[in-house]
C-alpha positions in Angstrom: 0.0 0.2 -0.2 1.6 3.4 -1.0 1.2 6.4 1.3 0.1 8.5 -1.5 -2.5 10.5 0.1 -2.1 9.2 3.4 -1.6 9.9 7.0 -1.4 8.1 10.2 -4.0 8.4 13.0 -7.3 7.2 11.5 -10.0 9.1 9.4 -10.5 12.6 9.6 -13.3 14.9 9.1 -13.1 17.0 6.0 -11.3 20.4 6.6 -14.7 22.9 7.2 -12.8 25.8 5.0 -12.9 24.7 1.5 -11.7 26.9 -1.0 -14.7 28.3 -3.5 -13.5 26.4 -6.4 -15.7 24.3 -8.7 -14.2 20.7 -9.5 -13.6 19.6 -12.6 -16.2 16.9 -13.4 -14.0 14.8 -15.3 -11.3 14.5 -12.2 -10.1 10.9 -11.8 -6.6 11.0 -10.7 -6.4 6.8 -10.7 -3.4 6.6 -13.0 -1.2 7.4 -10.0 -2.9 6.5 -6.8 -2.3 2.8 -5.6 -5.2 0.5 -5.7 -5.7 0.4 -1.9 -5.7 4.5 -1.6 -9.5 5.6 -2.1 -9.9 8.4 -4.4 -9.5 12.0 -2.8 -12.0 14.8 -4.3 -10.5 18.0 -5.4 -10.0 20.6 -2.6 -11.1 17.9 0.0 -8.6 16.5 2.4 -7.5 12.8 1.8 -8.6 10.2 4.1 -5.9 8.9 6.2 -5.1 5.1 6.2 -6.5 3.4 9.4 -3.1 1.2 10.0 -0.8 3.7 11.9 1.7 3.6 9.2 0.8 4.1 5.6 3.0 0.8 4.6 1.5 -1.4 7.6 -0.9 -4.0 7.0 -1.3 -7.0 4.6 0.3 -5.4 2.2 3.7 -4.4 3.9 3.7 -7.6 5.6 3.5 -9.5 1.7 6.3 -7.6 0.6 9.1 -7.2 3.3 11.6 -6.3 0.4 12.0 -2.5 0.9 12.0 -2.3 -2.8 8.3 -2.6 -2.8 7.8 -0.1 -0.2 8.5 3.6 -0.7 8.7 4.5 2.8 11.6 2.3 3.8 15.2 1.9 2.5 17.9 -0.6 3.7 20.8 1.1 5.6 24.0 0.2 3.2 25.9 -0.1 6.4 23.9 -2.5 8.6 21.2 -3.8 6.0 18.5 -2.7 8.7 15.6 -1.2 7.5 15.1 2.8 7.5 11.8 4.4 7.9 11.4 7.3 6.0 7.7 8.1 6.9 7.0 10.4 9.7 5.2 9.3 12.6 1.7 9.4 13.5 1.8 12.5 15.7 4.0 14.7 13.3 2.8 18.1 12.8 3.3 17.8 8.9 0.4 15.2 8.9 -1.7 17.7 10.3 -1.7 19.6 7.3 -4.6 18.8 5.2 -3.6 17.7 1.6 -5.7 19.1 -1.4 -5.4 18.3 -5.0 -6.3 20.3 -8.2 -8.9 19.6 -10.4 -6.6 19.9 -13.2 -4.0 17.2 -12.6 -4.7 15.4 -15.7 -4.0 18.6 -17.7 -0.7 19.3 -15.6 0.5 15.9 -16.5 -0.2 16.3 -20.4 1.2 19.7 -20.2 4.6 18.8 -18.6 5.2 15.9 -21.4 4.0 18.8 -23.8 6.5 20.9 -23.0 9.5 18.3 -22.8 8.3 16.9 -26.3 8.1 20.4 -28.0 11.4 21.7 -26.9 13.0 18.0 -27.2 14.4 17.9 -23.9 14.7 14.1 -23.5 17.5 11.8 -24.1 15.6 9.1 -25.2 12.0 7.0 -24.9 13.4 5.8 -21.4 13.9 9.2 -20.1 10.5 10.4 -21.4 8.9 7.3 -19.4 10.8 8.1 -16.4 9.6 11.9 -16.7 5.9 10.4 -17.0 6.5 8.0 -14.2 7.6 11.0 -12.1 4.1 12.3 -12.2 5.6 15.9 -12.2 1.8 17.1 -12.8 0.8 15.5 -9.8 3.3 17.4 -7.7 2.2 20.6 -9.3 -1.5 19.6 -8.6 -1.0 19.1 -5.1 1.3 22.1 -4.3 -1.0 24.8 -6.3 -4.6 22.9 -5.8 -6.4 26.5 -6.4 -4.6 27.2 -9.6 -6.8 28.4 -12.4 -6.4 26.7 -15.9 -5.2 29.3 -17.1 -2.2 29.3 -15.2 -1.5 25.7 -15.3 0.7 25.7 -18.6 3.4 28.2 -17.7 3.8 27.0 -14.1 4.0 23.2 -15.7 6.7 24.7 -18.3 8.4 26.2 -15.6 8.7 23.0 -13.4 9.7 20.9 -16.8 12.5 23.4 -17.2 13.7 23.1 -13.6 13.6 19.1 -13.5 15.6 19.0 -16.8 18.5 21.1 -15.8 18.7 19.5 -12.5 19.2 16.0 -14.3 21.7 18.0 -16.8 23.5 19.1 -13.8 23.6 15.9 -12.1 26.6 13.9 -12.1 28.9 15.8 -15.1 31.9 15.0 -15.6 34.5 17.2 -14.4 35.1 20.2 -16.3 32.1 19.8 -19.0 30.2 22.9 -17.8 31.2 26.6 -16.7 28.7 27.1 -14.4 29.1 30.6 -13.9 28.7 31.1 -17.5 25.6 29.1 -17.6 23.9 30.8 -15.0 24.6 34.2 -16.3 23.3 33.3 -19.7 20.0 31.9 -18.4 19.6 34.9 -16.1 19.9 37.2 -18.9 16.7 35.7 -20.3 14.7 37.1 -17.7 14.2 40.2 -19.3 12.9 43.1 -16.6 9.8 43.5 -18.8 9.4 39.9 -19.4 9.7 40.5 -23.0 11.1 37.7 -25.5 14.5 38.0 -26.3 15.2 39.4 -29.4 18.0 37.0 -30.7 17.8 33.3 -31.0 18.0 31.4 -27.9 22.0 29.4 -27.5 20.1 26.1 -26.6 16.6 24.1 -26.0 16.9 24.7 -22.3 17.5 28.4 -22.6 14.4 28.6 -25.2 12.1 26.9 -22.8 12.6 29.3 -20.0 12.4 32.5 -22.2 9.1 31.1 -23.1 8.1 30.1 -19.6 9.3 33.4 -18.4 7.3 35.5 -20.7 4.2 33.7 -20.0 4.8 33.8 -16.1 5.9 37.4 -15.7 4.6 39.1 -18.6 1.6 40.4 -16.2 3.5 40.6 -12.8 4.6 43.5 -10.8 8.2 44.9 -11.1 8.7 43.6 -7.2 7.5 40.2 -8.4 10.0 39.9 -11.2 12.9 41.0 -9.0 12.2 38.6 -6.3 11.7 35.6 -8.8 14.9 36.5 -10.5 17.0 36.6 -7.3 15.8 33.2 -6.0 16.3 31.8 -9.9 20.0 33.4 -9.3 20.3 31.5 -5.9 19.0 28.2 -7.7 21.3 28.3 -10.5 24.5 29.4 -8.6 24.0 26.5 -6.2 24.8 23.9 -8.9 28.3 24.8 -8.9 28.6 24.2 -5.5 26.9 21.1 -5.3 29.2 19.8 -7.9 32.1 20.7 -6.0 31.0 18.6 -3.1 30.4 15.6 -5.5 34.2 16.1 -6.8 35.7 16.0 -3.7 33.3 13.6 -2.0 32.3 16.5 0.5 29.7 16.5 2.8 29.1 19.9 4.2 28.5 21.3 7.8 24.8 21.8 9.1 25.2 25.4 9.1 26.4 25.8 5.3 24.3 23.2 4.0 21.3 24.8 5.6 21.5 27.8 3.7 22.8 25.7 0.6 20.2 23.5 0.5 17.5 26.0 0.4 18.9 27.8 -2.9 19.7 24.4 -4.6 16.3 22.8 -4.0 14.6 25.4 -6.7 11.8 25.8 -3.8 12.0 29.7 -3.3 11.1 30.5 -7.0 8.6 27.7 -6.8 7.0 29.7 -3.9 7.2 32.7 -5.8 4.8 31.0 -8.3 2.3 30.6 -5.7 1.2 34.5 -6.7 1.0 33.5 -10.3 -1.3 30.6 -9.4 -3.5 32.8 -7.4 -3.6 35.8 -9.5 -3.0 37.8 -6.4 0.3 39.7 -5.3 1.1 40.5 -1.6 1.8 43.6 -0.6 5.7 44.4 -0.8 6.0 45.6 2.4 3.8 42.7 3.9 6.4 40.3 2.1 9.4 41.7 3.8 7.9 41.4 7.5 9.6 39.0 9.8 6.5 36.8 10.1 6.2 36.4 6.5 9.9 35.9 5.8 9.9 33.0 8.7 7.1 31.4 7.0 8.5 31.4 3.6 12.0 30.0 5.2 10.2 27.5 7.1 8.1 26.1 4.1 11.2 26.1 2.2 13.1 24.2 4.7 10.3 21.8 5.2 10.1 20.7 1.6 13.8 20.7 0.9 14.7 18.6 4.0 12.0 16.0 3.7 13.2 16.0 0.2 16.3 14.5 1.5 14.7 11.9 3.2 12.7 10.6 0.4 15.6 10.8 -1.8 18.0 8.9 0.3 17.4 5.7 -1.1 18.7 7.1 -4.4 21.4 9.0 -3.3 23.2 6.4 -1.5 23.1 4.4 -4.4 24.5 7.2 -6.4 27.3 8.0 -3.9 25.6 11.6 -3.4 27.3 13.4 -0.5 24.9 16.7 -0.2 22.0 15.3 1.7 20.9 16.5 5.1 20.4 13.3 6.5 24.0 12.7 5.7 25.1 15.9 7.2 23.0 15.3 10.4 24.3 11.9 10.8 27.8 13.1 10.6 26.8 15.9 13.0 25.5 14.0 15.5 27.6 10.6 15.0 24.8 8.5 14.9 23.3 6.0 12.3 21.1 7.1 9.8 17.7 6.1 11.5 18.6 8.7 14.3 19.8 11.0 11.3 16.1 10.7 9.7 14.4 11.0 13.2 16.2 14.4 13.6 15.6 15.8 10.5 11.9 15.2 10.9 12.3 16.7 14.3 13.4 19.9 12.7 10.6 19.7 10.2 8.2 19.6 13.1 10.1 22.7 14.4 9.7 24.4 11.2 5.9 23.7 10.8 5.1 25.2 14.5 7.2 27.9 13.8 5.3 28.6 10.4 1.8 28.5 12.2 3.0 30.7 15.0 4.1 33.5 12.3 0.9 33.0 10.3 -1.1 34.0 13.2 1.2 36.8 13.6 0.9 37.8 10.2 -2.7 37.8 10.1 -3.0 39.6 13.3 -0.6 42.0 11.6 -2.4 42.2 8.2 -5.6 43.0 10.4 -4.1 46.2 11.7 -2.2 48.0 8.8 -4.1 50.4 7.3 -4.5 50.8 3.6 -4.7 47.0 2.9 -7.9 46.2 0.7 -9.7 43.1 1.4 -8.5 41.6 -1.8 -4.5 41.8 -0.3 -5.5 41.0 2.8 -7.1 37.6 1.0 -3.5 37.4 -1.2 -1.8 36.8 2.3 -4.2 34.1 3.3 -4.1 32.7 -0.2 0.0 32.7 0.1 -0.1 31.0 3.4 -2.7 28.3 2.2 -0.2 27.7 -0.6 2.9 27.2 1.6 1.0 24.7 3.5 -0.3 22.9 0.4 3.6 22.8 -0.7 4.8 21.2 2.6 2.1 18.5 2.7 1.9 18.0 -1.1 5.4 17.5 -1.4 5.6 15.1 1.2 2.7 12.8 -0.3 3.9 13.2 -4.0 7.6 12.1 -3.1 6.2 8.8 -2.1 3.9 8.0 -4.7 6.6 9.3 -7.5 9.1 7.2 -9.1 11.7 9.9 -9.1 12.8 8.5 -6.1 11.6 4.8 -5.8 14.1 3.8 -8.8 17.8 4.1 -8.6 18.0 2.7 -12.3 20.5 5.6 -13.7 17.9 6.5 -16.3 18.3 10.4 -16.4 16.3 13.0 -18.2 18.9 14.2 -20.1 22.8 13.7 -20.3 23.2 16.6 -23.0 25.7 19.3 -21.7 25.1 21.5 -24.5 21.5 22.2 -22.9 23.4 24.2 -20.1 26.6 24.9 -21.9 24.6 26.6 -24.5 27.2 26.1 -27.4 26.0 23.8 -30.8 28.3 22.0 -32.4 30.7 24.2 -34.6 29.9 27.1 -32.1 31.2 27.3 -29.0 30.1 30.6 -28.2 26.5 29.4 -28.2 25.4 31.9 -31.0 24.1 29.5 -33.6 21.0 30.2 -35.1 18.3 27.6 -34.8 20.4 25.3 -32.6 18.6 21.9 -32.6 19.3 18.1 -31.8 16.3 16.8 -34.4 14.2 14.4 -32.2 13.3 12.3 -35.2 16.7 11.6 -36.3 18.2 11.2 -32.7 15.2 8.9 -31.3 13.5 7.3 -34.2 10.1 9.2 -33.2 8.8 12.4 -34.5 8.3 15.7 -32.5 4.7 16.5 -31.9 3.4 19.2 -34.3 1.9 22.6 -33.0 -1.3 21.7 -31.9 0.5 19.1 -29.5 -0.9 19.2 -25.9 -3.1 21.7 -24.2 -2.2 25.1 -26.1 1.2 25.6 -24.2 1.7 28.9 -23.5 -0.6 29.9 -20.7 -2.9 32.4 -20.9 -5.6 33.9 -23.1 -4.4 34.8 -26.6 -1.4 32.4 -26.8 -1.5 29.7 -29.3 0.4 26.3 -28.8 4.1 26.1 -29.3 5.6 26.5 -32.5 7.7 23.5 -33.8 11.1 24.5 -34.3 11.9 24.8 -37.9 15.8 24.0 -38.3 18.1 26.0 -40.6 15.9 28.8 -41.2 17.0 31.4 -38.4 13.5 31.1 -36.5 14.1 31.3 -32.7 12.9 28.7 -30.8 10.3 30.4 -28.8 8.3 32.0 -31.5 4.7 31.3 -30.7 2.3 30.4 -33.8 0.1 33.2 -35.0 -3.3 32.8 -34.1 -6.6 34.8 -35.4 -8.8 33.6 -32.3 -8.6 33.3 -28.5 -8.9 29.4 -27.0 -11.1 29.3 -24.3 -9.5 28.6 -21.0 
């Protein structure tokens, strides 16, 4: 039995305060839910498994091999089973899970972006992306997002997952991390316009398109925050690479700061304002209370990810992991370190909730705030709670962390180096590695998917035309507006 939408402690009543969004009548996320887990209605919390642990009961007894149980992994030193799921009374499990009604659309949109920009190495890589159910992570993390925002957000996550794999275990000297980060950051234009020249790689091209779709109607303050957090995310790849090269497990103080950047969670939380179509007033965004909430939610997500990814990273020889950091700091075993991580996570959840109450009181006293701005604060806080709980549930149901099969989404260093063959400076026009010739499959045409560029008035992505000088991000022209 998988803990896809489960928590310990027995069935709970539905949360009384449900967002006022109508569920999609065709919502049926059965393709990623285990057969023993009951369906979950959009915007309603999941019922919890009655056995006290998501993997307890007959299903677990029939499959003692940890390979069949995503909540347990064998300690490579002792062979003992490590329990990766939080205890039944953990504060993280008190957060109510929600799922967007657009889950199936999001799953298709992720695959559509990857196909249209030829980001994947092979059919096996494409299957790996499909099995990761990235759309389910988005659906759990942005449950109140409108359909008109879904494709742009899905595009950013597709880019983020692919660039993460691009940088993973790259040979020494293959990537100039500083130059790569600088080149990509230049695509985040202050006014969210598309670049005037052709992008240097397919990965650059999708980022340019996604940035335009996400940021064209955002405030200057939002664009600056998102760009800063993207700067941190891109810079962190360099330091993770150094840790791998030198087999170095960083100290707790430094790792805490690095991990918040390397996880990509801070720009992901910025997208909550895109998803809700509401922005928090800049001064409230900088209050101590909001910053505490932001950092606590970020740390909860990335440290839980360290626990969930432990199985894969032990096999891969990864050293930059919070469980390994705490095991070294505490001088104990891995289970002790996992329990210590969950102890820290519980403290962050408690600090988040206290700061949320203080911010609610503060915003109620702040003269000049409109009802809509106060609603934006509450919506953002709800979104951070959705992220903390949604990440936990998705992580244990996604094949991204359950299989250490060595299949990567891409190993094409040109995606991050930006230099086409024969053009090391990355200025080649129409740079491409044609999908049909590389993989024996045809790239989807302009009408593929769900009208990938988000927002009204934007048609589906234009299939790249190689050798014509047309930029990768040029959208197809449309004479009508598709209904959202």
